[in-house]
C-alpha positions, 0 to 999 in steps of 0.5 A: 310406618304402619299402625302395627309398628306402634304398640297398643296404648292400653288403659291401666285397667286393661294392663292390670287384668291378669291372664286366665291360665286355665284358658291358656292351658285349654288353648294349648290342649286343643291345639295339641288335640289336632295331632294326638289324643288329649284328656281335658282335666283343666276346664270348669265345664261338665261334659254333659250336654244341655238336656234336649227338652231345654234346647227345644224350649229355646228353639220353640221360643225363638220360632215363636218370636223370642229373638228380641230384647227383653227387659233388662231385669229378665223375663218375668217367667224366669224371675218367678221360676228362680224365686220358686226354686228358692222356695221349693228347694231351700224353703227361702222366700225371695221376692222376684223383684230382687232377682236380676237375670244376667249374662252368666254369673260373670255378668252378675259379678260385674253388676254387683261389684259395680254397684258396691265398690268405689275405686280404691275399695277392696273386697275380701276373698279367700286365696286360693279363689276364682281368678275372674273375681279379681279381674271383675274388681280390677275392672271396677277400679277396686282390689281383691283383699286376698286372705290366705286360707288352707286345710285348717280353714277348709279353704274358706274364710272365717269370721276371725279372718274377716275381723283380722283383715278388715281395713279402712278401704274394705267394702265387703266380703265375697264367699264362694261355696262350693269353691273354685278351685277347692270344691270346699263348702263353708260351714253354715254357722261360720257363714252366719258369723261372717254375715254378722261381722260384715253387718256390724261394720256396715259392709256388704256380703256377696256369696257365689253359689254357682256350684251350689247344686253340685254338692255331695251329701246334704245340700247346704242352705242357700245364703239367700236365707241369711237376710235381704241385705245379702247378694247371691250369685248363681248360674245356669252353667254348672249344675244345669249344664248350660255353659254356652248359653251365658245365663245366670242371676243375681239376688240383690238387696231391693235398694240396689236393684234400680241401679243394677238395672241401669247398669244392665241396660247400658252394659248388656241390655239384657241376657239372650232371650232364647237362653232365658226361655231355656232357663225356665225349662231347666227349672222344672222337675223333669230337668231336676231329675236329669241334673240329679243323676248327673250330680251322682255321676260326678260324685262317683268320679270324685270318689274315684279320683281323690284316692287315685291322685293321693295314691300317686303322691299328688295329695288332694288338699281337701276332699271336695264337698262340691263342684268338680275340682280336686285342688292338688298339692304337687310339692312332692314333685315340683315347686313350679306348678306351671312348668309341671302342667306344661310338661305333663300336657306335652308328655301325656296329653293330660291338661290340668290348671296351674295354681297361679290362676287362683292367687298367690297362696302357695300357688306354685305348689298346686294344680287344679284337676277337674273331674268333668270328663268321663270315668274311663277318661279320668282313669286313663288320665291317672295312668298317664300321670302315673307314667309321667311321675315315674319318669321323673 
C-alpha cells in the first residue's frame, strides 16, 4: 500500500476553509483560453501594469543590495511614506510607529485577526462580503458573524444592525468600503455611528480600505481618522496595480503593535524588500498622476457596463461607488448562479464569479462581474452574454 492510498489527515482548520470560487473560475478560464478566446470578468485584478518607474525602483533597490530581510514592521522609508499619504490625501495624522507593512492585505488581515480573536469569538461582517475575510477568521479559530445586507443598506452594515446582531462572543466588527463584491461605500456618518457602538461594547473596529483610492466621485474620509483605536487595512494591489508584489499595510492601535510585530516576525519575517522599495516609489506625485488616470478609465468602464448589464436584464443591484465590480442579480434567468457562470463560460468564454463566493445571502441569485478588462473587451463580453441569454 502506497502513501497515496491513504487520504490526507487534514486538520479541522484546513477542512473548514471554504473553496475560493473566483480562483476556480479563473483556473477554468485559463484552461479554456488554450483553445479559444476568453474574456475575464471574474478576477479582482486591474489590467493595468505596474508603472515602469515603480518596477525600476524595485530593480535599483535589489541591485543596491535590498535582497535581505528587513525589520518585521517594514522599512522606515515606506512606513513614513504611508504616514505622509494619510497626511496629504486625508488630512489625518498617523504615527509611522502604528503602521505595519505586510505581505499584502491578506497578511494584514491575518495579523489583525490573530491579535484580536480568541477561538470561538466572532467578528461581525456584511453578507455578501469577500470570502478570504471568513477564511482568515477560520484559520484563527474564530467565526464570521454574517449579517445579511441588501440594496436598502447599500450592501453595508449599519449601527442598528450591529446593535441587533452583537452577541456574547462578538469581539468586533469588520467593514469593507468600498466593498468586494458590491463596490459600495459606507456613509461616513454611519461608520462613525458603528464606531460608537463598538466602543460602547468594548469591541474592536477593523476597516478594509483596500479599494479606497478607487472611488468615483468625492473621495470618502479614511477610517484612520476615526481614532487611534481603529484598525485599518490597505493594499498596494488594487489602486497601485501591484497585485503580484504582495504588499499591503495595517494601521493598528499602538498597544497592539508589539504583539503584531512578534506574529509578523514568526509567520512572515517581513514583506519582500524589493516590493517595499517599489511601494515607496508608488507613493509619489508622479505615480499618483498615473493611478488617477487609470481610476478615471475604470469609471468610464463602470459607466458603460452598469447600463449595459441592466439592459440585458442582469440587474446591477447598486451602482458601484468604487472598486471595479458589479454585483449583478441574475434571478430573472436562474436561481443557481454557479451553474449560470459555468454554462456562460463554456458557451461564450466569458468568465464571471458566482455569488456563492461571497456568503449565503441570496448568493445563488447573484454573480460578480468585474470591469477590469478593456472597454472593447467588456463590450465584446456584453454582446456574448446577450447571445447567451437569448438562447435561453
